[in-house]
SESERO-294473 format. One record per residue (C-alpha): residue in one letter; residue number from 1; x, y, z. Coordinates in steps of 0.25 Angstrom, whole numbers, plus 2048, in hexadecimal, padded with zeros to 3 digits. Each point is the difference from the previous one (the first is absolute). Layout:
<nodes>
+-----+-----+-----+-----+-----+
| res |   n |  xx |  yy |  zz |
+-----+-----+-----+-----+-----+
|   A | NUM |   X |   Y |   Z |
...
+-----+-----+-----+-----+-----+
</nodes>
This chain:
<nodes>
+-----+-----+-----+-----+-----+
| res |   n |  xx |  yy |  zz |
+-----+-----+-----+-----+-----+
|   M |   1 | 800 | 800 | 7FE |
|   S |   2 | 804 | 80F | 801 |
|   P |   3 | 805 | 806 | 80C |
|   R |   4 | 7F9 | 80C | 7FC |
|   D |   5 | 7F7 | 801 | 80D |
|   V |   6 | 7F7 | 80B | 808 |
|   T |   7 | 808 | 80A | 809 |
|   P |   8 | 80A | 7F7 | 809 |
|   R |   9 | 7F9 | 804 | 80D |
|   A |  10 | 7F3 | 7F9 | 7FB |
|   P |  11 | 7FD | 7F4 | 807 |
|   L |  12 | 807 | 7F3 | 7FB |
|   Y |  13 | 7F2 | 7F9 | 7FB |
|   A |  14 | 7FE | 80E | 7F7 |
|   R |  15 | 80D | 7FF | 7FC |
|   I |  16 | 7FE | 7F2 | 7FB |
|   E |  17 | 7F3 | 803 | 7F9 |
|   Q |  18 | 805 | 80A | 7F9 |
|   R |  19 | 80A | 7F9 | 7F9 |
|   L |  20 | 7F5 | 7F6 | 7FD |
|   R |  21 | 7F6 | 80B | 7FB |
|   D |  22 | 80D | 806 | 7F8 |
|   A |  23 | 802 | 7F0 | 7FA |
|   I |  24 | 7F1 | 7FE | 7FC |
|   A |  25 | 7FF | 80F | 7F9 |
|   E |  26 | 80C | 7FB | 7FA |
|   G |  27 | 7FC | 7F5 | 7F9 |
|   R |  28 | 80B | 7F7 | 806 |
|   Y |  29 | 7F3 | 7FB | 809 |
|   G |  30 | 7F6 | 7FF | 7F4 |
|   V |  31 | 7F0 | 7FD | 803 |
|   G |  32 | 7FD | 7F4 | 802 |
|   A |  33 | 80E | 7FD | 805 |
|   L |  34 | 804 | 7F8 | 80F |
|   L |  35 | 808 | 809 | 809 |
|   P |  36 | 80B | 7F9 | 807 |
|   T |  37 | 7FB | 7F7 | 80D |
|   E |  38 | 802 | 807 | 80D |
|   A |  39 | 80B | 7F7 | 803 |
|   E |  40 | 807 | 804 | 7F3 |
|   L |  41 | 7FE | 80F | 803 |
|   C |  42 | 805 | 7FF | 810 |
|   A |  43 | 80D | 7F8 | 7F9 |
|   T |  44 | 803 | 80C | 7F5 |
|   L |  45 | 7FC | 80B | 809 |
|   K |  46 | 805 | 7FB | 80F |
|   V |  47 | 7F4 | 803 | 807 |
|   S |  48 | 7F4 | 7FA | 80A |
|   R |  49 | 7F6 | 7F7 | 7FA |
|   H |  50 | 7F6 | 80C | 806 |
|   T |  51 | 807 | 80B | 7F8 |
|   V |  52 | 7FF | 7F8 | 7F2 |
|   R |  53 | 7F1 | 7FE | 804 |
|   E |  54 | 7FD | 80E | 804 |
|   A |  55 | 805 | 805 | 7F1 |
|   L |  56 | 7F8 | 7F6 | 7FB |
|   R |  57 | 7F4 | 803 | 806 |
|   R |  58 | 802 | 80E | 7FD |
|   L |  59 | 800 | 7FD | 7F1 |
|   V |  60 | 7F2 | 7F8 | 802 |
|   E |  61 | 7FA | 80C | 805 |
|   A |  62 | 806 | 809 | 7F5 |
|   G |  63 | 7FA | 7F8 | 7F6 |
|   L |  64 | 80D | 7F9 | 7FA |
|   V |  65 | 800 | 7F3 | 806 |
|   E |  66 | 7F6 | 7F5 | 802 |
|   R |  67 | 807 | 7F4 | 80A |
|   R |  68 | 7F8 | 7F3 | 7FD |
|   Q |  69 | 800 | 7F4 | 809 |
|   G |  70 | 808 | 7F6 | 7FB |
|   A |  71 | 806 | 809 | 7F4 |
|   G |  72 | 808 | 80B | 806 |
|   S |  73 | 801 | 810 | 7FE |
|   I |  74 | 7FA | 802 | 7F0 |
|   V |  75 | 801 | 80D | 7FA |
|   I |  76 | 7F3 | 806 | 7FD |
|   A |  77 | 804 | 80E | 7FB |
|   R |  78 | 80B | 808 | 7FC |
|   E |  79 | 7FA | 80D | 806 |
|   P |  80 | 7F7 | 803 | 80A |
|   P |  81 | 7F2 | 806 | 7FF |
|   R |  82 | 802 | 80E | 7FC |
|   G |  83 | 7F6 | 809 | 807 |
|   E |  84 | 7FF | 7FA | 80E |
|   V |  85 | 7FE | 808 | 80D |
|   F |  86 | 806 | 7F8 | 80B |
|   G |  87 | 80A | 803 | 80D |
|   I |  88 | 802 | 7FE | 80E |
|   P |  89 | 7FC | 807 | 80D |
|   S |  90 | 80A | 805 | 809 |
|   I |  91 | 803 | 7F6 | 809 |
|   D |  92 | 803 | 80A | 80B |
|   G |  93 | 7EE | 802 | 800 |
|   L |  94 | 801 | 7F0 | 804 |
|   M |  95 | 80A | 806 | 80C |
|   R |  96 | 7F7 | 80B | 802 |
|   Y |  97 | 7F4 | 7F7 | 803 |
|   G |  98 | 807 | 7F7 | 80B |
|   D |  99 | 805 | 80D | 806 |
|   D | 100 | 7F1 | 805 | 803 |
|   T | 101 | 7FB | 7F0 | 804 |
|   R | 102 | 803 | 7F7 | 80B |
|   L | 103 | 802 | 7F1 | 7FD |
|   L | 104 | 7FB | 7F8 | 80B |
|   I | 105 | 808 | 7F2 | 7FE |
|   N | 106 | 7F7 | 7F4 | 803 |
|   H | 107 | 809 | 7F5 | 7FA |
|   R | 108 | 80F | 7FF | 7FC |
|   G | 109 | 809 | 7F4 | 7FD |
|   M | 110 | 806 | 7F7 | 7F6 |
|   A | 111 | 7F7 | 7FA | 7F6 |
|   P | 112 | 803 | 7F7 | 7F2 |
|   L | 113 | 7FA | 807 | 7F3 |
|   G | 114 | 7F5 | 7F8 | 7FB |
|   R | 115 | 7FE | 801 | 7F1 |
|   E | 116 | 7F7 | 80D | 7FE |
|   E | 117 | 80A | 806 | 809 |
|   A | 118 | 80E | 7FB | 7FB |
|   A | 119 | 7FB | 806 | 7F4 |
|   L | 120 | 7FA | 80F | 804 |
|   A | 121 | 80F | 7FF | 807 |
|   Q | 122 | 808 | 7FB | 7F4 |
|   G | 123 | 805 | 7F7 | 80A |
|   E | 124 | 801 | 7F0 | 801 |
|   V | 125 | 7F5 | 7F7 | 805 |
|   G | 126 | 802 | 7FB | 80E |
|   E | 127 | 80C | 80C | 802 |
|   M | 128 | 7FD | 805 | 80F |
|   W | 129 | 7FD | 810 | 801 |
|   L | 130 | 7FC | 809 | 80B |
|   S | 131 | 7F0 | 800 | 800 |
|   V | 132 | 7FB | 80E | 809 |
|   Q | 133 | 7F2 | 800 | 800 |
|   G | 134 | 7F8 | 80B | 807 |
|   L | 135 | 7F7 | 80C | 7FF |
|   R | 136 | 802 | 80E | 7FB |
|   I | 137 | 7FB | 809 | 809 |
|   G | 138 | 7FB | 811 | 7FC |
|   Q | 139 | 804 | 80D | 80A |
|   D | 140 | 7F1 | 7FF | 804 |
|   G | 141 | 801 | 7F0 | 804 |
|   R | 142 | 7F7 | 7FB | 7F5 |
|   P | 143 | 807 | 7F3 | 7FA |
|   L | 144 | 803 | 805 | 7F2 |
|   A | 145 | 806 | 7F1 | 7FA |
|   T | 146 | 804 | 7F3 | 803 |
|   T | 147 | 80F | 7FC | 7FA |
|   D | 148 | 807 | 7F5 | 7FD |
|   I | 149 | 810 | 800 | 7FD |
|   L | 150 | 80A | 7F8 | 7FE |
|   I | 151 | 80F | 804 | 802 |
|   H | 152 | 80A | 7F9 | 7F9 |
|   P | 153 | 808 | 7F8 | 808 |
|   R | 154 | 80D | 807 | 7FE |
|   F | 155 | 7FA | 80C | 808 |
|   A | 156 | 7F8 | 7F6 | 809 |
|   A | 157 | 809 | 805 | 80C |
|   I | 158 | 7F7 | 80E | 801 |
|   G | 159 | 7F5 | 7F8 | 805 |
|   P | 160 | 801 | 804 | 80F |
|   D | 161 | 801 | 80E | 7FC |
|   L | 162 | 7F6 | 803 | 7F7 |
|   P | 163 | 7FA | 80F | 801 |
|   E | 164 | 7F4 | 803 | 804 |
|   R | 165 | 7FF | 80C | 7F9 |
|   G | 166 | 808 | 803 | 7F2 |
|   A | 167 | 802 | 7F9 | 7F4 |
|   I | 168 | 805 | 7EF | 804 |
|   H | 169 | 809 | 801 | 7F2 |
|   H | 170 | 806 | 80E | 805 |
|   A | 171 | 804 | 7F9 | 80E |
|   I | 172 | 806 | 7F5 | 7F7 |
|   E | 173 | 808 | 809 | 7F6 |
|   R | 174 | 805 | 809 | 80D |
|   R | 175 | 804 | 7F1 | 807 |
|   F | 176 | 808 | 7F9 | 7F5 |
|   G | 177 | 804 | 80B | 7F6 |
|   V | 178 | 7F7 | 7FC | 7F4 |
|   E | 179 | 7F7 | 808 | 7F7 |
|   V | 180 | 7F3 | 7FF | 7FA |
|   A | 181 | 801 | 803 | 7F2 |
|   E | 182 | 7EF | 7FB | 7FB |
|   V | 183 | 7F3 | 7FD | 807 |
|   V | 184 | 7F9 | 7F8 | 7F7 |
|   Q | 185 | 7F1 | 801 | 806 |
|   E | 186 | 7F3 | 7FB | 7FA |
|   I | 187 | 7F2 | 803 | 805 |
|   S | 188 | 7F3 | 7F8 | 7FF |
|   A | 189 | 7F2 | 7FE | 808 |
|   G | 190 | 7F9 | 7F6 | 805 |
|   P | 191 | 7F8 | 7FA | 80A |
|   L | 192 | 808 | 803 | 810 |
|   P | 193 | 807 | 7F2 | 806 |
|   A | 194 | 7F8 | 7FC | 80B |
|   A | 195 | 80D | 805 | 80A |
|   A | 196 | 801 | 80C | 7F8 |
|   A | 197 | 7F0 | 804 | 801 |
|   D | 198 | 800 | 7FD | 810 |
|   A | 199 | 80E | 808 | 802 |
|   L | 200 | 7FB | 80C | 7F7 |
|   R | 201 | 7F2 | 7FE | 808 |
|   R | 202 | 7F7 | 7FE | 7F2 |
|   K | 203 | 7F6 | 7F6 | 7FC |
|   R | 204 | 804 | 7F3 | 7FA |
|   R | 205 | 802 | 7FF | 7F1 |
|   A | 206 | 801 | 80F | 7FF |
|   T | 207 | 808 | 808 | 7F5 |
|   G | 208 | 80E | 801 | 803 |
|   M | 209 | 80C | 806 | 7F8 |
|   L | 210 | 80C | 7F9 | 800 |
|   L | 211 | 80E | 805 | 7FE |
|   M | 212 | 80C | 7F7 | 7FD |
|   R | 213 | 80E | 807 | 801 |
|   R | 214 | 80E | 7F9 | 7FC |
|   H | 215 | 80B | 809 | 803 |
|   V | 216 | 80A | 800 | 7F8 |
|   L | 217 | 811 | 7FF | 804 |
|   T | 218 | 80A | 808 | 7F6 |
|   D | 219 | 805 | 7F1 | 7FD |
|   G | 220 | 7F2 | 7FD | 7FD |
|   Q | 221 | 7FE | 7F7 | 80B |
|   T | 222 | 7F2 | 801 | 808 |
|   L | 223 | 802 | 807 | 80E |
|   L | 224 | 7F2 | 7FC | 804 |
|   V | 225 | 7F1 | 800 | 7FA |
|   S | 226 | 7F4 | 804 | 808 |
|   R | 227 | 7F1 | 7FD | 7FF |
|   N | 228 | 7F7 | 80A | 806 |
|   W | 229 | 7F1 | 800 | 800 |
|   H | 230 | 7F9 | 80C | 800 |
|   P | 231 | 7F0 | 802 | 802 |
|   A | 232 | 7FB | 805 | 7F2 |
|   E | 233 | 7F7 | 80B | 805 |
|   G | 234 | 808 | 80E | 803 |
|   F | 235 | 80C | 7FB | 7F8 |
|   T | 236 | 807 | 809 | 7F7 |
|   Y | 237 | 80D | 7FB | 7F9 |
|   A | 238 | 806 | 80C | 7F8 |
|   M | 239 | 80D | 802 | 7F7 |
|   R | 240 | 806 | 808 | 7F7 |
|   L | 241 | 807 | 7FA | 7F2 |
|   R | 242 | 807 | 808 | 7F7 |
|   R | 243 | 803 | 7FC | 7F2 |
|   Q | 244 | 80D | 7FB | 7FD |
|   E | 245 | 809 | 808 | 7F8 |
|   G | 246 | 804 | 7FB | 7F2 |
+-----+-----+-----+-----+-----+
</nodes>
Protein backbone atom coordinates (compact mmCIF):
# COMPACT_ATOMS: atom_id res chain seq x y z
CA UNK A 1 0.00 0.00 0.00
CA UNK A 2 1.01 3.60 -0.52
CA UNK A 3 2.66 5.35 2.44
CA UNK A 4 0.33 8.34 1.94
CA UNK A 5 -1.61 8.88 5.17
CA UNK A 6 -3.79 11.35 6.98
CA UNK A 7 -2.02 13.51 9.55
CA UNK A 8 0.49 11.49 11.64
CA UNK A 9 -1.34 12.66 14.78
CA UNK A 10 -4.53 10.87 13.69
CA UNK A 11 -5.36 7.58 15.48
CA UNK A 12 -3.52 4.58 14.05
CA UNK A 13 -6.72 2.91 12.83
CA UNK A 14 -7.69 6.13 10.99
CA UNK A 15 -4.31 6.18 9.21
CA UNK A 16 -4.73 2.55 8.17
CA UNK A 17 -8.26 3.27 7.00
CA UNK A 18 -6.92 6.12 4.85
CA UNK A 19 -4.23 3.91 3.32
CA UNK A 20 -6.88 1.37 2.36
CA UNK A 21 -9.12 4.13 1.00
CA UNK A 22 -6.22 5.34 -1.17
CA UNK A 23 -5.55 1.83 -2.44
CA UNK A 24 -9.23 1.38 -3.35
CA UNK A 25 -9.49 4.81 -5.00
CA UNK A 26 -6.36 4.14 -7.06
CA UNK A 27 -7.74 0.81 -8.28
CA UNK A 28 -5.24 -1.45 -6.55
CA UNK A 29 -8.27 -3.15 -5.01
CA UNK A 30 -10.99 -2.96 -7.64
CA UNK A 31 -14.73 -3.29 -7.08
CA UNK A 32 -15.42 -6.94 -6.31
CA UNK A 33 -11.86 -7.59 -5.12
CA UNK A 34 -11.00 -8.95 -1.70
CA UNK A 35 -8.94 -6.89 0.72
CA UNK A 36 -6.16 -8.71 2.58
CA UNK A 37 -7.40 -10.70 5.57
CA UNK A 38 -7.22 -9.33 9.10
CA UNK A 39 -4.27 -11.62 9.82
CA UNK A 40 -2.46 -10.46 6.68
CA UNK A 41 -3.02 -6.79 7.50
CA UNK A 42 -1.86 -7.31 11.10
CA UNK A 43 1.35 -9.00 9.89
CA UNK A 44 2.06 -6.51 7.09
CA UNK A 45 1.33 -3.36 9.10
CA UNK A 46 2.55 -4.73 12.46
CA UNK A 47 -0.59 -3.61 14.30
CA UNK A 48 -3.13 -5.30 16.56
CA UNK A 49 -6.28 -7.09 15.49
CA UNK A 50 -8.36 -4.39 17.24
CA UNK A 51 -6.72 -1.67 15.13
CA UNK A 52 -7.34 -3.53 11.86
CA UNK A 53 -10.95 -4.33 12.78
CA UNK A 54 -11.68 -0.69 13.56
CA UNK A 55 -10.17 0.46 10.26
CA UNK A 56 -12.27 -2.08 8.35
CA UNK A 57 -15.40 -1.15 10.29
CA UNK A 58 -14.97 2.46 9.23
CA UNK A 59 -14.60 1.40 5.58
CA UNK A 60 -17.88 -0.50 5.89
CA UNK A 61 -19.60 2.56 7.38
CA UNK A 62 -18.21 4.68 4.52
CA UNK A 63 -19.89 2.38 1.99
CA UNK A 64 -16.62 1.20 0.42
CA UNK A 65 -16.41 -2.34 1.76
CA UNK A 66 -18.81 -5.13 2.66
CA UNK A 67 -17.80 -7.83 5.11
CA UNK A 68 -19.25 -11.23 4.23
CA UNK A 69 -19.00 -14.23 6.52
CA UNK A 70 -16.69 -16.80 5.04
CA UNK A 71 -15.66 -14.51 2.17
CA UNK A 72 -13.78 -11.66 3.84
CA UNK A 73 -13.82 -7.93 3.08
CA UNK A 74 -15.05 -7.18 -0.45
CA UNK A 75 -14.71 -3.80 -2.15
CA UNK A 76 -18.14 -2.56 -3.29
CA UNK A 77 -17.30 1.03 -4.35
CA UNK A 78 -14.23 3.10 -5.25
CA UNK A 79 -15.60 6.24 -3.60
CA UNK A 80 -18.08 6.82 -0.77
CA UNK A 81 -21.53 8.14 -1.71
CA UNK A 82 -21.42 11.88 -2.30
CA UNK A 83 -23.48 14.48 -0.52
CA UNK A 84 -23.93 12.54 2.71
CA UNK A 85 -24.16 14.47 5.94
CA UNK A 86 -22.54 12.87 8.94
CA UNK A 87 -20.47 13.67 11.99
CA UNK A 88 -19.93 12.77 15.62
CA UNK A 89 -21.18 14.63 18.69
CA UNK A 90 -18.58 16.02 21.06
CA UNK A 91 -17.19 13.45 23.48
CA UNK A 92 -17.01 16.32 25.99
CA UNK A 93 -20.81 16.37 25.95
CA UNK A 94 -20.87 12.84 27.34
CA UNK A 95 -18.55 13.96 30.12
CA UNK A 96 -20.89 16.82 31.04
CA UNK A 97 -23.83 14.39 31.24
CA UNK A 98 -21.83 12.36 33.76
CA UNK A 99 -21.07 15.49 35.78
CA UNK A 100 -24.74 16.46 35.97
CA UNK A 101 -25.98 13.05 37.13
CA UNK A 102 -25.10 10.51 39.80
CA UNK A 103 -24.38 6.84 39.13
CA UNK A 104 -25.89 4.54 41.74
CA UNK A 105 -24.11 1.20 41.30
CA UNK A 106 -25.99 -1.92 42.41
CA UNK A 107 -23.65 -4.54 40.96
CA UNK A 108 -20.04 -4.80 39.79
CA UNK A 109 -17.87 -7.82 39.07
CA UNK A 110 -16.11 -9.81 36.38
CA UNK A 111 -18.41 -11.69 34.01
CA UNK A 112 -17.97 -13.65 30.75
CA UNK A 113 -19.15 -12.10 27.49
CA UNK A 114 -22.11 -13.78 25.87
CA UNK A 115 -22.48 -13.93 22.09
CA UNK A 116 -24.48 -10.68 21.86
CA UNK A 117 -22.19 -8.86 24.28
CA UNK A 118 -19.06 -10.04 22.46
CA UNK A 119 -20.44 -8.71 19.18
CA UNK A 120 -21.26 -5.37 20.79
CA UNK A 121 -17.86 -5.06 22.50
CA UNK A 122 -15.92 -6.61 19.60
CA UNK A 123 -14.46 -9.06 22.09
CA UNK A 124 -14.36 -12.85 22.36
CA UNK A 125 -17.22 -15.00 23.65
CA UNK A 126 -16.37 -16.14 27.18
CA UNK A 127 -13.80 -13.36 27.73
CA UNK A 128 -14.05 -11.92 31.25
CA UNK A 129 -14.94 -8.20 31.33
CA UNK A 130 -15.82 -5.94 34.25
CA UNK A 131 -19.63 -5.72 34.40
CA UNK A 132 -21.20 -2.69 36.09
CA UNK A 133 -24.94 -2.24 36.52
CA UNK A 134 -26.68 0.72 38.06
CA UNK A 135 -28.99 3.67 37.80
CA UNK A 136 -28.38 7.25 36.66
CA UNK A 137 -29.99 9.71 39.08
CA UNK A 138 -30.81 13.33 38.20
CA UNK A 139 -30.11 16.35 40.35
CA UNK A 140 -33.68 16.23 41.64
CA UNK A 141 -33.29 12.61 42.74
CA UNK A 142 -35.39 11.11 39.93
CA UNK A 143 -34.11 7.99 38.16
CA UNK A 144 -33.15 8.97 34.60
CA UNK A 145 -31.86 5.74 33.08
CA UNK A 146 -30.67 2.26 33.88
CA UNK A 147 -27.11 1.57 32.78
CA UNK A 148 -25.25 -1.65 32.02
CA UNK A 149 -21.54 -1.14 31.35
CA UNK A 150 -18.87 -3.59 30.19
CA UNK A 151 -15.26 -2.47 30.71
CA UNK A 152 -12.33 -4.13 28.91
CA UNK A 153 -10.36 -6.44 31.26
CA UNK A 154 -7.25 -4.35 30.65
CA UNK A 155 -8.91 -1.65 32.77
CA UNK A 156 -10.83 -3.81 35.26
CA UNK A 157 -8.69 -2.53 38.17
CA UNK A 158 -10.82 0.65 38.07
CA UNK A 159 -13.70 -1.40 39.52
CA UNK A 160 -13.43 -0.38 43.20
CA UNK A 161 -12.81 3.26 42.26
CA UNK A 162 -15.59 3.94 39.76
CA UNK A 163 -16.72 7.54 40.17
CA UNK A 164 -20.24 8.35 41.32
CA UNK A 165 -20.15 11.55 39.28
CA UNK A 166 -18.35 12.22 36.03
CA UNK A 167 -17.87 10.06 32.98
CA UNK A 168 -16.42 6.60 33.64
CA UNK A 169 -14.40 6.65 30.43
CA UNK A 170 -12.75 9.91 31.55
CA UNK A 171 -11.73 8.33 34.87
CA UNK A 172 -10.17 5.41 32.98
CA UNK A 173 -8.32 7.77 30.63
CA UNK A 174 -6.78 9.64 33.56
CA UNK A 175 -5.79 6.52 35.48
CA UNK A 176 -4.35 4.44 32.65
CA UNK A 177 -3.03 7.17 30.33
CA UNK A 178 -5.20 6.18 27.36
CA UNK A 179 -7.42 8.30 25.13
CA UNK A 180 -10.88 7.78 23.67
CA UNK A 181 -10.82 8.78 20.01
CA UNK A 182 -14.38 7.94 19.02
CA UNK A 183 -17.76 7.06 20.49
CA UNK A 184 -20.03 4.88 18.34
CA UNK A 185 -23.68 5.25 19.34
CA UNK A 186 -26.91 3.49 18.36
CA UNK A 187 -30.41 4.55 19.46
CA UNK A 188 -33.49 2.36 19.26
CA UNK A 189 -36.97 2.21 20.77
CA UNK A 190 -38.73 -0.75 22.36
CA UNK A 191 -40.55 -2.00 25.45
CA UNK A 192 -38.64 -1.47 28.67
CA UNK A 193 -37.28 -4.72 30.16
CA UNK A 194 -39.09 -5.58 33.38
CA UNK A 195 -36.14 -4.71 35.64
CA UNK A 196 -35.64 -1.36 33.87
CA UNK A 197 -39.34 -0.51 34.10
CA UNK A 198 -39.33 -1.20 37.84
CA UNK A 199 -36.16 0.83 38.44
CA UNK A 200 -37.49 3.76 36.40
CA UNK A 201 -40.92 3.58 38.07
CA UNK A 202 -42.73 2.87 34.84
CA UNK A 203 -45.36 0.33 33.85
CA UNK A 204 -44.19 -3.02 32.55
CA UNK A 205 -43.81 -2.99 28.76
CA UNK A 206 -43.85 0.82 28.67
CA UNK A 207 -41.92 2.23 25.72
CA UNK A 208 -38.30 3.10 26.33
CA UNK A 209 -35.30 4.39 24.40
CA UNK A 210 -32.15 2.27 24.35
CA UNK A 211 -28.82 4.06 23.88
CA UNK A 212 -25.87 1.78 23.17
CA UNK A 213 -22.40 3.34 23.12
CA UNK A 214 -18.98 1.89 22.35
CA UNK A 215 -15.97 3.94 23.39
CA UNK A 216 -13.01 3.30 21.08
CA UNK A 217 -9.37 4.04 21.93
CA UNK A 218 -6.85 5.54 19.53
CA UNK A 219 -5.56 2.04 18.67
CA UNK A 220 -9.07 0.86 17.74
CA UNK A 221 -9.56 -1.24 20.86
CA UNK A 222 -12.86 -1.04 22.73
CA UNK A 223 -12.50 0.66 26.11
CA UNK A 224 -16.07 0.07 27.25
CA UNK A 225 -19.58 -0.41 26.00
CA UNK A 226 -22.74 0.81 27.71
CA UNK A 227 -26.45 0.07 27.33
CA UNK A 228 -28.77 2.68 28.81
CA UNK A 229 -32.57 2.46 28.97
CA UNK A 230 -34.46 5.77 29.22
CA UNK A 231 -38.23 6.29 29.56
CA UNK A 232 -39.57 7.37 26.17
CA UNK A 233 -41.73 10.21 27.42
CA UNK A 234 -39.81 13.43 27.79
CA UNK A 235 -36.79 11.90 26.03
CA UNK A 236 -35.00 14.27 23.67
CA UNK A 237 -31.76 13.59 21.85
CA UNK A 238 -30.11 16.47 19.99
CA UNK A 239 -26.95 16.65 17.92
CA UNK A 240 -25.36 18.95 15.40
CA UNK A 241 -24.00 17.46 12.16
CA UNK A 242 -21.70 19.19 9.70
CA UNK A 243 -21.23 18.32 6.06
CA UNK A 244 -17.85 16.72 5.41
CA UNK A 245 -15.54 19.00 3.45
CA UNK A 246 -14.61 17.75 -0.01
